TORPA-4810 file (N, C-alpha, C, O; in nm, 3 decimals):
<nodes>
NODE_1_0.084_-0.120_0.000_0.000_0.000_0.000_0.088_0.126_0.000_0.209_0.119_0.025_S
NODE_2_0.026_0.237_-0.029_0.099_0.364_-0.030_0.154_0.399_0.108_0.263_0.456_0.120_D
NODE_3_0.079_0.364_0.212_0.124_0.396_0.347_0.247_0.314_0.386_0.334_0.363_0.457_M
NODE_4_0.254_0.190_0.340_0.374_0.110_0.366_0.496_0.173_0.299_0.604_0.178_0.357_R
NODE_5_0.475_0.221_0.177_0.583_0.289_0.106_0.626_0.414_0.181_0.745_0.443_0.194_K
NODE_6_0.528_0.489_0.230_0.558_0.611_0.305_0.636_0.580_0.432_0.729_0.652_0.468_A
NODE_7_0.598_0.472_0.501_0.672_0.432_0.622_0.815_0.393_0.588_0.907_0.421_0.665_E
NODE_8_0.834_0.328_0.474_0.970_0.291_0.431_1.054_0.416_0.404_1.172_0.421_0.437_K
NODE_9_0.991_0.515_0.342_1.062_0.642_0.317_1.101_0.706_0.449_1.211_0.758_0.462_V
NODE_10_1.011_0.703_0.548_1.041_0.759_0.680_1.160_0.687_0.742_1.252_0.751_0.793_L
NODE_11_1.158_0.555_0.738_1.270_0.477_0.794_1.401_0.511_0.723_1.505_0.527_0.788_K
NODE_12_1.395_0.523_0.591_1.515_0.558_0.513_1.567_0.697_0.553_1.687_0.717_0.570_H
NODE_13_1.475_0.791_0.568_1.512_0.926_0.613_1.589_0.919_0.745_1.695_0.980_0.761_M
NODE_14_1.531_0.844_0.839_1.591_0.836_0.972_1.727_0.768_0.967_1.819_0.807_1.040_E
NODE_15_1.741_0.667_0.881_1.872_0.601_0.865_1.975_0.696_0.807_2.095_0.681_0.832_L
NODE_16_1.930_0.792_0.729_2.018_0.893_0.671_2.049_1.007_0.770_2.123_1.100_0.737_Q
NODE_17_1.993_0.997_0.890_2.018_1.099_0.991_1.925_1.219_0.983_1.949_1.320_1.048_G
NODE_18_1.819_1.208_0.905_1.722_1.317_0.893_1.609_1.296_0.990_1.550_1.188_0.996_L
NODE_19_1.579_1.398_1.067_1.469_1.390_1.163_1.338_1.430_1.097_1.331_1.532_1.028_D
NODE_20_1.236_1.349_1.117_1.104_1.388_1.063_1.056_1.516_1.130_1.088_1.542_1.246_P
NODE_21_0.979_1.595_1.056_0.925_1.720_1.109_0.773_1.720_1.099_0.713_1.617_1.069_N
NODE_22_0.711_1.833_1.123_0.566_1.844_1.119_0.511_1.806_0.982_0.403_1.746_0.973_I
NODE_23_0.581_1.839_0.876_0.535_1.806_0.742_0.538_1.655_0.721_0.443_1.597_0.667_V
NODE_24_0.646_1.591_0.764_0.658_1.445_0.751_0.546_1.376_0.827_0.474_1.294_0.771_T
NODE_25_0.532_1.410_0.954_0.429_1.347_1.035_0.290_1.384_0.986_0.200_1.299_0.986_Y
NODE_26_0.271_1.507_0.946_0.141_1.550_0.895_0.098_1.469_0.774_-0.019_1.432_0.761_G
NODE_27_0.192_1.443_0.686_0.163_1.364_0.566_0.122_1.222_0.604_0.026_1.168_0.549_T
NODE_28_0.195_1.162_0.697_0.162_1.026_0.741_0.026_1.023_0.813_-0.055_0.933_0.789_L
NODE_29_0.003_1.118_0.900_-0.123_1.124_0.973_-0.241_1.142_0.878_-0.343_1.075_0.892_I
NODE_30_-0.226_1.231_0.780_-0.332_1.251_0.681_-0.358_1.123_0.602_-0.473_1.088_0.575_K
NODE_31_-0.251_1.054_0.565_-0.266_0.929_0.491_-0.340_0.824_0.569_-0.433_0.762_0.518_G
NODE_32_-0.300_0.804_0.695_-0.370_0.707_0.779_-0.514_0.749_0.804_-0.603_0.664_0.807_Y
NODE_33_-0.537_0.878_0.822_-0.674_0.927_0.844_-0.761_0.897_0.723_-0.874_0.852_0.738_A
NODE_34_-0.708_0.922_0.603_-0.788_0.900_0.483_-0.817_0.752_0.459_-0.917_0.718_0.397_S
NODE_35_-0.730_0.665_0.507_-0.752_0.521_0.493_-0.835_0.463_0.608_-0.871_0.345_0.606_E
NODE_36_-0.866_0.546_0.708_-0.944_0.499_0.821_-0.863_0.419_0.922_-0.919_0.348_1.005_G
NODE_37_-0.732_0.430_0.914_-0.643_0.357_1.006_-0.615_0.445_1.128_-0.505_0.497_1.144_C
NODE_38_-0.716_0.462_1.213_-0.704_0.558_1.322_-0.603_0.514_1.428_-0.541_0.600_1.492_V
NODE_39_-0.584_0.384_1.448_-0.482_0.340_1.545_-0.343_0.383_1.499_-0.263_0.432_1.579_D
NODE_40_-0.316_0.365_1.372_-0.185_0.406_1.319_-0.172_0.558_1.316_-0.065_0.613_1.340_R
NODE_41_-0.284_0.625_1.286_-0.284_0.771_1.287_-0.246_0.822_1.427_-0.163_0.911_1.441_M
NODE_42_-0.309_0.763_1.530_-0.280_0.805_1.666_-0.137_0.770_1.707_-0.074_0.845_1.781_M
NODE_43_-0.086_0.658_1.658_0.052_0.618_1.688_0.149_0.722_1.632_0.245_0.759_1.699_K
NODE_44_0.124_0.769_1.511_0.211_0.872_1.451_0.200_1.002_1.529_0.299_1.071_1.549_K
NODE_45_0.079_1.035_1.574_0.061_1.154_1.656_0.143_1.142_1.785_0.209_1.238_1.826_Y
NODE_46_0.138_1.025_1.849_0.214_1.004_1.972_0.364_1.011_1.948_0.437_1.067_2.029_E
NODE_47_0.410_0.954_1.836_0.553_0.965_1.801_0.592_1.111_1.784_0.695_1.156_1.833_E
NODE_48_0.508_1.183_1.712_0.534_1.325_1.687_0.541_1.402_1.818_0.631_1.484_1.838_M
NODE_49_0.446_1.376_1.907_0.443_1.444_2.036_0.565_1.409_2.120_0.621_1.495_2.188_S
NODE_50_0.606_1.282_2.115_0.722_1.240_2.195_0.851_1.307_2.146_0.948_1.318_2.221_S
NODE_51_0.850_1.351_2.022_0.966_1.422_1.967_0.952_1.574_1.986_1.034_1.652_1.937_R
NODE_52_0.847_1.613_2.058_0.820_1.755_2.088_0.797_1.837_1.962_0.836_1.954_1.954_H
NODE_53_0.733_1.774_1.865_0.694_1.845_1.743_0.551_1.893_1.764_0.463_1.813_1.794_I
NODE_54_0.530_2.021_1.750_0.399_2.081_1.777_0.303_2.053_1.663_0.334_2.076_1.546_T
NODE_55_0.187_2.004_1.699_0.083_1.975_1.601_0.016_2.106_1.559_0.011_2.201_1.637_V
NODE_56_-0.035_2.110_1.439_-0.106_2.229_1.391_-0.256_2.212_1.412_-0.305_2.101_1.428_S
NODE_57_-0.327_2.323_1.410_-0.473_2.319_1.424_-0.533_2.237_1.310_-0.627_2.160_1.331_Q
NODE_58_-0.481_2.253_1.190_-0.533_2.180_1.075_-0.517_2.030_1.095_-0.607_1.954_1.060_T
NODE_59_-0.405_1.987_1.149_-0.385_1.845_1.174_-0.481_1.793_1.280_-0.532_1.681_1.269_L
NODE_60_-0.506_1.873_1.383_-0.606_1.835_1.484_-0.743_1.814_1.418_-0.814_1.719_1.451_F
NODE_61_-0.779_1.901_1.325_-0.908_1.893_1.257_-0.915_1.766_1.172_-1.017_1.697_1.172_I
NODE_62_-0.808_1.735_1.101_-0.803_1.612_1.020_-0.823_1.490_1.109_-0.897_1.398_1.075_I
NODE_63_-0.757_1.491_1.223_-0.767_1.379_1.316_-0.908_1.372_1.378_-0.963_1.264_1.395_M
NODE_64_-0.965_1.487_1.410_-1.100_1.493_1.465_-1.200_1.431_1.367_-1.284_1.351_1.406_L
NODE_65_-1.188_1.470_1.241_-1.279_1.418_1.139_-1.263_1.266_1.125_-1.362_1.194_1.116_R
NODE_66_-1.138_1.218_1.123_-1.114_1.073_1.108_-1.167_0.996_1.229_-1.227_0.890_1.213_A
NODE_67_-1.144_1.048_1.348_-1.194_0.980_1.468_-1.345_0.974_1.467_-1.404_0.871_1.500_L
NODE_68_-1.409_1.083_1.430_-1.554_1.085_1.424_-1.610_0.989_1.321_-1.707_0.919_1.347_G
NODE_69_-1.548_0.987_1.206_-1.596_0.903_1.096_-1.574_0.755_1.123_-1.661_0.673_1.094_K
NODE_70_-1.459_0.720_1.177_-1.421_0.579_1.187_-1.436_0.519_1.327_-1.440_0.397_1.341_H
NODE_71_-1.444_0.604_1.429_-1.457_0.552_1.566_-1.590_0.594_1.627_-1.658_0.512_1.689_V
NODE_72_-1.627_0.719_1.611_-1.757_0.763_1.661_-1.754_0.896_1.732_-1.648_0.952_1.759_G
NODE_73_-1.871_0.944_1.762_-1.889_1.076_1.823_-1.819_1.087_1.958_-1.756_1.190_1.986_L
NODE_74_-1.829_0.984_2.042_-1.768_0.993_2.175_-1.618_1.016_2.167_-1.563_1.099_2.240_D
NODE_75_-1.552_0.942_2.079_-1.406_0.958_2.065_-1.373_1.095_2.007_-1.275_1.158_2.046_R
NODE_76_-1.455_1.140_1.912_-1.434_1.273_1.855_-1.450_1.381_1.962_-1.375_1.478_1.964_A
NODE_77_-1.548_1.364_2.050_-1.568_1.462_2.158_-1.447_1.465_2.251_-1.405_1.572_2.295_M
NODE_78_-1.391_1.349_2.281_-1.270_1.344_2.364_-1.156_1.418_2.298_-1.082_1.492_2.363_S
NODE_79_-1.141_1.399_2.167_-1.034_1.466_2.092_-1.057_1.617_2.088_-0.963_1.695_2.096_W
NODE_80_-1.183_1.656_2.075_-1.220_1.797_2.076_-1.173_1.862_2.206_-1.117_1.971_2.206_F
NODE_81_-1.196_1.791_2.318_-1.151_1.842_2.449_-0.999_1.846_2.456_-0.942_1.939_2.513_K
NODE_82_-0.935_1.746_2.397_-0.789_1.741_2.394_-0.731_1.862_2.321_-0.626_1.914_2.359_E
NODE_83_-0.800_1.907_2.217_-0.756_2.025_2.143_-0.741_2.144_2.238_-0.642_2.217_2.232_M
NODE_84_-0.840_2.162_2.325_-0.836_2.274_2.420_-0.722_2.258_2.518_-0.652_2.354_2.550_S
NODE_85_-0.703_2.136_2.567_-0.593_2.109_2.661_-0.458_2.142_2.597_-0.367_2.191_2.664_V
NODE_86_-0.446_2.115_2.467_-0.321_2.141_2.395_-0.304_2.288_2.357_-0.205_2.327_2.296_M
NODE_87_-0.403_2.370_2.393_-0.390_2.513_2.369_-0.454_2.563_2.241_-0.434_2.679_2.203_G
NODE_88_-0.531_2.478_2.174_-0.599_2.520_2.053_-0.743_2.552_2.085_-0.813_2.474_2.150_F
NODE_89_-0.787_2.667_2.041_-0.927_2.704_2.056_-1.001_2.636_1.941_-0.981_2.673_1.825_Q
NODE_90_-1.088_2.538_1.971_-1.161_2.474_1.862_-1.233_2.579_1.778_-1.306_2.663_1.830_P
NODE_91_-1.211_2.572_1.648_-1.268_2.672_1.558_-1.398_2.624_1.496_-1.451_2.519_1.534_D
NODE_92_-1.449_2.701_1.401_-1.577_2.669_1.337_-1.572_2.533_1.268_-1.672_2.461_1.266_A
NODE_93_-1.456_2.496_1.213_-1.444_2.365_1.147_-1.467_2.252_1.247_-1.538_2.157_1.217_R
NODE_94_-1.407_2.264_1.364_-1.421_2.160_1.466_-1.566_2.149_1.513_-1.619_2.039_1.527_A
NODE_95_-1.628_2.263_1.536_-1.768_2.262_1.579_-1.859_2.203_1.470_-1.953_2.130_1.501_H
NODE_96_-1.830_2.233_1.346_-1.910_2.181_1.234_-1.900_2.029_1.228_-2.000_1.962_1.207_K
NODE_97_-1.780_1.975_1.246_-1.761_1.830_1.243_-1.844_1.765_1.353_-1.914_1.667_1.328_I
NODE_98_-1.838_1.819_1.475_-1.914_1.762_1.586_-2.064_1.773_1.562_-2.140_1.681_1.594_L
NODE_99_-2.107_1.885_1.507_-2.248_1.904_1.477_-2.295_1.799_1.375_-2.400_1.737_1.393_L
NODE_100_-2.218_1.780_1.269_-2.253_1.681_1.167_-2.256_1.540_1.226_-2.345_1.461_1.195_E
NODE_101_-2.159_1.508_1.311_-2.156_1.376_1.374_-2.276_1.355_1.465_-2.334_1.247_1.469_L
NODE_102_-2.312_1.460_1.539_-2.428_1.452_1.629_-2.556_1.430_1.550_-2.642_1.350_1.590_S
NODE_103_-2.569_1.501_1.439_-2.688_1.485_1.356_-2.694_1.345_1.296_-2.800_1.283_1.291_M
NODE_104_-2.580_1.295_1.252_-2.573_1.162_1.193_-2.610_1.056_1.298_-2.683_0.961_1.268_K
NODE_105_-2.558_1.073_1.420_-2.589_0.979_1.528_-2.737_0.984_1.560_-2.799_0.880_1.584_K
NODE_106_-2.795_1.102_1.560_-2.938_1.116_1.587_-3.023_1.048_1.481_-3.124_0.986_1.513_G
NODE_107_-2.983_1.059_1.354_-3.057_0.994_1.247_-3.050_0.843_1.260_-3.150_0.773_1.238_R
NODE_108_-2.933_0.791_1.296_-2.918_0.646_1.314_-3.006_0.597_1.429_-3.068_0.491_1.419_R
NODE_109_-3.011_0.674_1.537_-3.091_0.636_1.653_-3.239_0.632_1.619_-3.311_0.541_1.662_G
NODE_110_-3.286_0.729_1.543_-3.427_0.733_1.503_-3.461_0.619_1.410_-3.570_0.562_1.420_R
NODE_111_-3.370_0.583_1.319_-3.401_0.475_1.224_-3.409_0.341_1.296_-3.485_0.254_1.254_S
NODE_112_-3.333_0.323_1.401_-3.338_0.198_1.480_-3.465_0.192_1.564_-3.523_0.085_1.583_R
NODE_113_-3.507_0.307_1.615_-3.621_0.311_1.707_-3.755_0.331_1.636_-3.860_0.308_1.694_N
NODE_114_-3.751_0.374_1.512_-3.877_0.408_1.451_-3.893_0.345_1.322_-3.995_0.364_1.256_G
</nodes>
């Protein structure tokens, strides 16, 4: 897969003595998010954080959307709160994602009950 190739490039970079940066990690996180591989996405986020690389608001939003889509509203809400803890003021994009997820969850609940 493309993500395996990307991981190989990362390993090669590191073997060459190059440290991954926000762009490197952002690309990997976006790739995993788009494939719905949220566990791997979160692992890359944790690696990035352990290297003291600051995440961007846009990357938080990408992760929020992926968590909501592939894991669910509760996990997305936890991530939304994490954004604030990390010093990011959730913006209109973040609120829109949560609103859409809430509406989607409500529609699913009504279809099961009615």
